C-alpha positions in Angstrom: 11.9 17.0 -3.1 11.8 13.9 -5.2 9.7 11.0 -3.8 11.7 8.4 -1.9 10.9 5.1 -3.5 10.2 2.0 -1.4 10.1 -1.7 -2.1 6.3 -1.4 -2.1 6.4 1.1 -4.9 8.0 -1.6 -7.1 5.1 -4.0 -6.3 6.5 -6.0 -3.4 4.5 -5.5 -0.1 6.7 -7.0 2.7 4.2 -5.9 5.4 1.4 -7.8 3.7 3.6 -10.9 3.5 4.6 -10.6 7.2 0.9 -10.2 8.2 0.2 -13.7 6.8 2.8 -15.4 8.9 0.6 -15.8 12.1 -2.2 -17.3 10.0 0.1 -19.7 8.2 1.6 -20.7 11.6 -1.9 -21.7 12.8 -2.4 -23.9 9.8 1.0 -25.5 10.0 0.5 -26.4 13.6 -2.4 -28.7 12.6 0.2 -30.9 10.9 2.6 -31.3 13.8 3.9 -34.7 14.6 6.7 -36.0 16.9 10.0 -34.5 15.9 8.8 -31.0 15.0 10.7 -28.3 16.9 9.1 -24.8 17.1 7.0 -22.9 14.6 7.6 -22.0 11.0 8.9 -18.5 10.4 12.6 -19.0 11.1 15.4 -19.3 8.5 14.9 -23.1 8.3 12.5 -25.7 9.6 13.6 -27.8 12.6 13.0 -31.5 12.9 14.5 -34.0 15.4 15.0 -37.5 14.0 14.6 -40.2 16.6 17.5 -42.4 15.7 16.7 -44.8 18.5 14.1 -46.3 16.2 16.6 -47.2 13.6 19.9 -49.1 13.3 20.9 -47.4 10.1 18.4 -44.6 9.2 18.5 -43.4 5.6 16.8 -40.1 4.7 15.0 -40.0 1.3 13.9 -36.7 -0.2 11.8 -35.7 -3.2 10.7 -32.4 -4.8 8.1 -31.6 -7.4 5.3 -29.2 -8.5 1.9 -29.7 -10.1 2.5 -28.5 -13.6 -0.2 -26.9 -15.7 -3.0 -28.3 -13.5 -2.6 -24.9 -11.9 -4.3 -23.3 -14.9 -7.5 -25.1 -14.1 -7.2 -23.7 -10.5 -6.8 -20.2 -12.0 -9.9 -20.7 -14.2 -12.0 -21.9 -11.4 -10.6 -19.5 -8.8 -10.3 -22.5 -6.5 -7.0 -22.9 -4.7 -7.8 -25.1 -1.6 -7.0 -28.5 -3.2 -4.0 -27.8 -5.4 -1.8 -28.1 -2.2 -2.9 -31.7 -1.7 -1.6 -32.4 -5.2 1.7 -30.8 -4.3 2.2 -32.9 -1.2 1.1 -36.1 -3.1 3.6 -35.6 -5.9 6.4 -35.5 -3.3 5.5 -38.0 -0.7 4.3 -40.6 -3.2 7.9 -40.6 -4.6 9.2 -41.1 -1.1 7.0 -44.0 0.0 7.8 -46.1 -3.1 11.3 -46.5 -1.7 9.9 -47.7 1.6 10.2 -44.5 3.5 7.9 -42.8 6.0 7.4 -39.1 5.2 8.5 -36.9 8.0 8.2 -33.2 7.0 7.4 -31.0 4.1 8.3 -27.5 2.9 6.6 -25.4 0.2 7.4 -22.5 -2.1 4.7 -20.2 -3.5 5.5 -17.4 -5.9 3.1 -14.9 -7.5 3.1 -11.5 -9.2 1.0 -9.9 -6.5 0.4 -11.5 -3.1 -3.3 -12.2 -2.6 -3.6 -13.2 1.1 -6.8 -15.3 0.7 -5.3 -17.3 -2.2 -2.1 -17.9 -0.3 -4.0 -19.1 2.8 -6.2 -21.4 0.6 -3.1 -23.0 -1.0 -1.4 -23.5 2.4 -4.6 -25.0 3.8 -4.5 -27.5 1.0 -0.9 -28.3 1.7 -1.7 -28.8 5.3 -4.6 -31.1 4.3 -2.1 -33.2 2.2 0.4 -33.3 5.1 -2.2 -34.6 7.5 -3.2 -37.3 5.0 0.5 -38.3 4.7 1.1 -37.9 8.4 4.0 -35.5 7.8 4.6 -32.0 9.2 4.6 -28.7 7.4 7.7 -27.2 9.0 8.6 -24.3 6.7 8.0 -22.5 3.4 8.5 -19.4 1.4 6.3 -16.9 -0.4 7.8 -14.7 -3.1 6.1 -11.7 -4.6 7.5 -11.1 -8.1 5.9 -8.1 -9.9 5.6 -8.4 -13.7 6.7 -12.0 -13.6 3.3 -13.7 -13.6 0.0 -12.9 -15.2 -2.6 -11.3 -12.8 -4.0 -13.8 -10.2 -1.5 -16.5 -11.3 1.2 -18.2 -9.2 3.5 -21.2 -9.1 4.1 -23.7 -6.3 6.6 -26.4 -5.6 7.3 -28.6 -2.6 10.1 -30.6 -0.9 9.7 -33.5 1.4 12.0 -35.8 3.5 11.3 -39.2 4.8 13.2 -41.9 6.6 13.7 -45.7 6.1 15.9 -48.4 7.7 18.8 -49.0 5.4 18.0 -52.8 5.2 14.4 -52.0 4.2 14.9 -49.7 1.3 12.7 -50.8 -1.6 14.7 -50.3 -4.9 13.4 -53.1 -7.2 16.5 -55.2 -6.9 14.5 -58.1 -5.4 12.0 -58.2 -8.2 12.1 -61.7 -9.8 10.3 -63.7 -12.5 6.9 -64.9 -11.3 6.2 -61.8 -9.1 2.7 -60.4 -9.5 2.0 -56.8 -10.3 -0.7 -55.0 -8.3 -2.3 -51.8 -9.5 -3.8 -49.4 -6.9 -6.5 -47.0 -8.3 -5.8 -43.4 -8.9 -8.4 -40.7 -8.2 -8.3 -39.6 -11.8 -5.8 -37.6 -13.8 -3.8 -36.7 -10.7 -1.2 -34.1 -11.8 0.1 -35.3 -15.1 -0.6 -34.7 -18.8 -2.6 -31.5 -18.2 -1.1 -29.6 -21.2 -2.7 -32.3 -23.4 -5.9 -32.4 -21.3 -6.4 -28.7 -21.7 -5.7 -28.8 -25.4 -8.4 -31.5 -25.9 -11.1 -30.3 -23.6 -10.8 -26.5 -23.9 -9.3 -26.0 -27.4 -10.7 -28.9 -29.4 -14.0 -29.6 -27.6 -14.6 -25.9 -26.5 -15.6 -26.9 -23.0 -15.1 -24.5 -20.1 -14.6 -25.3 -16.5 -18.3 -25.2 -15.8 -19.3 -27.6 -18.6 -21.2 -30.6 -17.2 -20.3 -34.0 -18.8 -22.9 -36.7 -18.1 -20.4 -39.5 -18.5 -18.3 -38.0 -15.8 -21.3 -37.0 -13.6 -19.5 -33.7 -12.8 -18.3 -30.6 -14.4 -15.0 -30.4 -16.3 -13.4 -28.3 -13.5 -14.5 -30.6 -10.7 -13.1 -33.6 -12.6 -9.8 -31.9 -13.4 -9.2 -30.5 -9.9 -9.8 -33.9 -8.2 -6.8 -34.1 -5.8 -4.1 -36.6 -6.4 -4.3 -39.7 -4.1 -1.8 -39.8 -1.3 -0.7 -43.4 -0.9 1.7 -43.1 2.0 -0.6 -44.1 4.9 -2.3 -47.0 3.0 1.1 -48.4 2.0 2.8 -48.2 5.4 1.1 -51.3 6.9 1.7 -53.2 3.6 5.4 -52.3 3.7 5.5 -53.4 7.3 3.7 -56.7 6.9 4.7 -58.0 3.4 7.9 -58.4 1.5 7.3 -55.9 -1.3 9.8 -56.2 -4.1 9.1 -52.9 -5.9 6.8 -49.9 -5.9 6.3 -47.4 -8.7 4.4 -44.1 -8.5 2.6 -43.7 -11.8 3.2 -40.1 -12.8 4.5 -38.5 -16.0 5.6 -41.3 -18.3 2.6 -43.5 -17.2 2.8 -47.2 -16.6 5.4 -47.7 -19.3 8.2 -45.4 -18.1 7.6 -45.6 -14.3 7.4 -49.4 -14.1 10.6 -49.6 -16.2 12.4 -47.5 -13.7 12.3 -50.2 -11.0 12.8 -53.4 -13.1 16.1 -55.3 -13.1 17.5 -55.6 -16.6 16.6 -59.3 -16.9 13.0 -58.7 -16.1 9.9 -57.4 -18.0 6.4 -56.6 -16.9 3.5 -58.2 -18.7 0.4 -56.0 -18.1 -3.2 -57.3 -18.8 -5.0 -54.3 -20.4 -8.5 -55.2 -19.3 -7.6 -56.1 -15.7 -8.6 -52.9 -14.0 -11.4 -50.3 -14.2 -10.4 -47.2 -16.3 -12.2 -44.0 -15.2 -14.3 -42.4 -18.0 -12.2 -39.3 -18.3 -9.4 -41.3 -20.0 -11.7 -42.8 -22.6 -13.1 -39.3 -23.3 -9.7 -37.9 -23.8 -8.5 -40.7 -26.0 -11.6 -40.6 -28.2 -11.7 -36.8 -28.5 -8.0 -36.5 -29.1 -7.7 -39.6 -31.3 -4.8 -40.6 -29.0 -3.0 -43.9 -29.6 -2.9 -46.5 -26.9 0.8 -46.1 -26.5 0.5 -42.4 -26.1 -2.2 -42.8 -23.5 0.0 -45.3 -21.6 3.0 -43.0 -21.6 1.1 -39.8 -20.8 -1.6 -40.7 -18.2 -2.0 -43.1 -15.3 -5.1 -44.5 -16.9 -6.6 -45.3 -13.5 -3.6 -46.8 -11.8 -1.7 -44.4 -9.5 0.5 -46.8 -7.8 2.0 -50.2 -8.6 3.3 -52.8 -6.2 5.3 -55.8 -7.3 5.0 -58.7 -4.9 5.7 -62.4 -4.5 2.8 -64.5 -6.1 1.9 -66.1 -2.7 1.1 -62.7 -1.1 -0.6 -60.9 -4.0 -4.2 -61.9 -3.3 -3.9 -61.1 0.4 -2.5 -57.6 -0.4 -5.4 -56.9 -2.8 -7.9 -58.0 -0.1 -6.1 -55.8 2.5 -6.4 -52.8 0.2 -10.0 -53.4 -0.5 -10.6 -53.6 3.3 -9.2 -50.1 3.4 -11.8 -49.1 0.8 -9.1 -48.8 -1.9 -9.6 -50.3 -5.3 -6.8 -52.6 -6.4 -6.3 -55.4 -8.9 -3.7 -57.9 -10.0 -2.8 -56.5 -13.4 0.1 -58.5 -14.5 3.3 -60.5 -13.8 7.0 -60.4 -14.1 8.7 -62.5 -16.8 12.3 -62.9 -18.0 13.4 -60.4 -20.6 15.8 -60.9 -23.5 18.8 -58.5 -24.0 17.6 -55.2 -25.5 13.9 -56.1 -25.2 11.5 -53.4 -23.9 10.6 -54.0 -20.3 6.8 -53.2 -20.2 4.4 -55.1 -22.5 0.6 -54.9 -22.7 -1.5 -57.9 -23.8 
């Protein structure tokens, strides 16, 4: 008799995936917050929104991945921080609109399901959710034979937050004279890694274990530094101050991301030497002979979040952030723009 083929024969081990669910449930429970209903494992995650806290609640959602930063995780065989990046890339996009993150879902796909890797990734996601005070309420793992290289995977995430309709921050209140506050990044975050890898690994012939004195750490340690999650540090500022605009500095750098929130009649004037730039950015610029404009459109250059605020409140906000042990600087101001003029200038 001919052998009866099974799904496992094609490379998909459903039993192995199912065996992970109890462990993932334990990890997810550590992120529970008010509103979570039940455990993960159903067809969808359940969350009860307390509408009594709002007059007109508006849900804000965001989705993202972490790009080719994953390749560094593969090289180092270190998978317990990349999930923090995943959460950060989503919840930081929610908080800039004034929302409080509520819950998060993830998707992890790989050619062959490696339980220890999946659990490390999920643990990182849970760490990120706890930092953002949002709940991991669901997810999906997909085993896709012959689709990925051995020991490689891809991840993406999806988050939902809530904000009062009258308190949405959309940049429409930005006006001439407002000050621009830059809040420090933890490093490269999760952008520009295709160029980073080309410079460090292809041009300079470093590997992940190469120690760089100026960085005081190895290449791998520097590159896998998790993205800062700004949600909890910004919540009290959103509550206590009239913030006119917030911009998450991701792909496109300061130039493109600040432009996204500026009214057409306004431009941002940024003082180049007004904040501390981590040494990794100088290393990349020098080694890659990268122009200033290319640096500013590719990397965050040490600023992961920008707040635009009335001049009278700017110093107090910077002091409040420093009291939270966060580095922040007044890096510029808003001026009037002429028709057709570029909206972000560096002086």
